[in-house]
Structure formats: C-alpha cells, structure tokens
C-alpha positions as a Markdown table, in Angstrom:
| # | Residue | x | y | z |
|---|---|---|---|---|
| 1 | Met | -4.5 | 39.7 | 38.3 |
| 2 | Pro | -1.8 | 37.7 | 36.3 |
| 3 | Arg | -0.9 | 38.8 | 32.9 |
| 4 | Val | -2.1 | 36.8 | 29.8 |
| 5 | Lys | 0.6 | 35.0 | 28.0 |
| 6 | Arg | -0.1 | 34.2 | 24.3 |
| 7 | Gly | 2.3 | 31.3 | 23.8 |
| 8 | Thr | -0.3 | 28.5 | 23.9 |
| 9 | Thr | -2.6 | 30.2 | 21.3 |
| 10 | Ala | 0.3 | 30.9 | 18.9 |
| 11 | Asn | 1.6 | 27.4 | 19.3 |
| 12 | Lys | -1.9 | 26.0 | 18.7 |
| 13 | Arg | -2.3 | 28.1 | 15.5 |
| 14 | Arg | 1.1 | 27.0 | 14.2 |
| 15 | Lys | 0.5 | 23.4 | 15.0 |
| 16 | Asn | -2.9 | 23.4 | 13.3 |
| 17 | Leu | -1.4 | 25.0 | 10.1 |
| 18 | Leu | 1.5 | 22.5 | 10.0 |
| 19 | Lys | -1.0 | 19.7 | 10.4 |
| 20 | His | -2.7 | 20.9 | 7.2 |
| 21 | Ala | 0.7 | 21.0 | 5.4 |
| 22 | Lys | 1.4 | 17.3 | 6.2 |
| 23 | Gly | 2.6 | 15.6 | 3.0 |
| 24 | Phe | 4.1 | 18.7 | 1.4 |
| 25 | Met | 7.6 | 18.4 | 0.1 |
| 26 | Trp | 10.8 | 19.9 | 1.5 |
| 27 | Gly | 10.6 | 22.6 | 4.2 |
| 28 | Arg | 7.0 | 23.4 | 3.4 |
| 29 | Lys | 5.8 | 20.7 | 5.7 |
| 30 | Thr | 7.9 | 21.7 | 8.8 |
| 31 | Lys | 8.6 | 25.4 | 8.5 |
| 32 | Tyr | 5.7 | 27.6 | 9.5 |
| 33 | Arg | 6.3 | 30.5 | 7.1 |
| 34 | Ala | 6.8 | 28.2 | 4.1 |
| 35 | Ala | 3.8 | 26.0 | 5.1 |
| 36 | Lys | 1.6 | 29.1 | 5.4 |
| 37 | Glu | 2.5 | 30.3 | 1.9 |
| 38 | Ala | 2.1 | 26.8 | 0.4 |
| 39 | Leu | -1.3 | 26.4 | 2.0 |
| 40 | Leu | -2.5 | 29.8 | 0.7 |
| 41 | His | -1.8 | 28.5 | -2.8 |
| 42 | Ala | -3.0 | 25.0 | -2.1 |
| 43 | Trp | -6.4 | 26.2 | -0.8 |
| 44 | Thr | -6.8 | 28.6 | -3.7 |
| 45 | Phe | -6.2 | 25.7 | -6.2 |
| 46 | Gln | -8.5 | 23.5 | -4.2 |
| 47 | Phe | -11.4 | 26.0 | -4.3 |
| 48 | Asn | -11.0 | 26.7 | -8.0 |
| 49 | Asp | -10.7 | 23.0 | -8.9 |
| 50 | Arg | -13.9 | 22.2 | -7.1 |
| 51 | Arg | -15.6 | 24.4 | -9.7 |
| 52 | Lys | -13.5 | 23.1 | -12.6 |
| 53 | Lys | -14.4 | 19.5 | -11.7 |
| 54 | Lys | -18.0 | 20.1 | -12.8 |
| 55 | Gly | -17.0 | 21.2 | -16.3 |
| 56 | Gln | -14.5 | 18.4 | -16.6 |
| 57 | Phe | -17.1 | 15.8 | -15.8 |
| 58 | Arg | -19.5 | 17.4 | -18.3 |
| 59 | Arg | -16.9 | 17.2 | -21.0 |
| 60 | Leu | -16.3 | 13.5 | -20.2 |
| 61 | Trp | -20.0 | 12.8 | -20.4 |
| 62 | Gln | -20.3 | 14.5 | -23.7 |
| 63 | Ile | -17.4 | 12.4 | -25.1 |
| 64 | Gln | -19.0 | 9.2 | -23.8 |
| 65 | Ile | -22.4 | 10.1 | -25.2 |
| 66 | Gly | -20.8 | 11.1 | -28.5 |
| 67 | Ala | -19.1 | 7.7 | -28.8 |
| 68 | Ala | -22.3 | 5.9 | -28.0 |
| 69 | Thr | -24.3 | 7.9 | -30.5 |
| 70 | Gln | -21.7 | 7.3 | -33.3 |
| 71 | Gln | -22.2 | 3.6 | -32.7 |
| 72 | Asn | -25.9 | 4.1 | -33.3 |
| 73 | Gly | -25.3 | 6.1 | -36.5 |
| 74 | Leu | -25.9 | 9.6 | -35.2 |
| 75 | Ser | -23.7 | 12.6 | -34.3 |
| 76 | Tyr | -23.7 | 14.1 | -30.8 |
| 77 | Ser | -25.1 | 17.4 | -31.9 |
| 78 | Lys | -28.0 | 15.9 | -33.9 |
| 79 | Phe | -28.7 | 13.6 | -31.0 |
| 80 | Ile | -29.0 | 16.5 | -28.5 |
| 81 | Asn | -31.1 | 18.5 | -31.0 |
| 82 | Gly | -33.4 | 15.6 | -31.3 |
| 83 | Leu | -33.7 | 15.2 | -27.5 |
| 84 | Lys | -34.7 | 18.9 | -27.3 |
| 85 | Lys | -37.3 | 18.6 | -30.0 |
| 86 | Ser | -38.8 | 15.5 | -28.5 |
| 87 | Ser | -38.7 | 17.2 | -25.1 |
| 88 | Ile | -36.7 | 14.4 | -23.4 |
| 89 | Glu | -35.1 | 16.1 | -20.4 |
| 90 | Leu | -32.3 | 13.7 | -19.4 |
| 91 | Asp | -29.1 | 15.3 | -18.4 |
| 92 | Arg | -25.7 | 14.3 | -19.8 |
| 93 | Lys | -24.7 | 12.4 | -16.6 |
| 94 | Ile | -27.7 | 10.1 | -16.9 |
| 95 | Leu | -27.3 | 9.7 | -20.7 |
| 96 | Ser | -23.7 | 8.8 | -20.3 |
| 97 | Asp | -24.6 | 6.3 | -17.6 |
| 98 | Leu | -27.3 | 4.7 | -19.8 |
| 99 | Ala | -24.9 | 4.6 | -22.7 |
| 100 | Gln | -22.4 | 2.6 | -20.6 |
| 101 | His | -24.6 | 0.4 | -18.5 |
| 102 | Glu | -27.9 | 0.1 | -20.4 |
| 103 | Pro | -27.1 | 0.2 | -24.2 |
| 104 | Glu | -30.4 | -1.1 | -25.3 |
| 105 | Ile | -32.3 | 1.6 | -23.4 |
| 106 | Phe | -29.9 | 4.2 | -24.8 |
| 107 | Lys | -30.5 | 2.9 | -28.3 |
| 108 | Lys | -34.3 | 3.5 | -27.9 |
| 109 | Ile | -33.5 | 7.0 | -26.8 |
| 110 | Val | -31.4 | 7.5 | -29.9 |
| 111 | Glu | -34.2 | 6.3 | -32.1 |
| 112 | Met | -36.7 | 8.7 | -30.4 |
| 113 | Ser | -34.2 | 11.5 | -31.0 |
| 114 | Gln | -33.9 | 10.5 | -34.7 |
| 115 | Asn | -37.6 | 10.4 | -35.1 |
| 116 | Ala | -37.9 | 13.9 | -33.7 |
| 117 | Ile | -35.4 | 15.3 | -36.2 |
| 118 | Lys | -37.2 | 13.9 | -39.2 |
C-alpha cells in the first residue's frame, strides 16, 4: 500500500485561506502566515459588527423619528410615551420609514400619540 502524501491537502487549505485574504494590503494577501493572522482579526470584527449593525440602525431610526416629531411639535420621548399609552405597536424601523415616505400618515400617528398623553 502506498504512503499518503499530504501536499495536496495543505496546498488546498493554504489556497483557500489566501482566497479569503484577497484585497488585503501588503503581504497579508500573499503570505500565508500574515494572511492567517489578518483573517483571524477580520473575521472577529466581521462577527462583532454584524451585531453592532443592529444598534447602529436603531440609533439612526431614533434620530429620524426625533427629527420628524420635532417638525410636528413633539419631542421623541413624549412621542414614544404616547405610543405606549395608546398601545400603538409600531417598531422604530416602520416609524422611521413612515416619517420619510408617508409624512401625512406619520402626522396622524403623532396626533394619536399626543391625544394619549393628554
């Protein structure tokens, strides 16, 4: 029985890793050890940022809603409080979208929120 040579497997592993490092700067795209180290960091940041992205979008929606409520003469916190009291269960993504694309509908929601506060 012939011996098993591991060259093809090792080359395949290295080639695959270098394929993931495409576009990296300097030796990190061509040198295996540098690419491996760079990818360990890149994949860590990628994993973490997928989670951070959700919070960043929420903050963006809050700013957009806040700007739209200010135009209608109400603060963001009072608006959200009014929504809770009037049991309107629209999330911030939808509210932000309404504020941008359907301002007249958003204005009605703001009025409903104001009436719940009073």
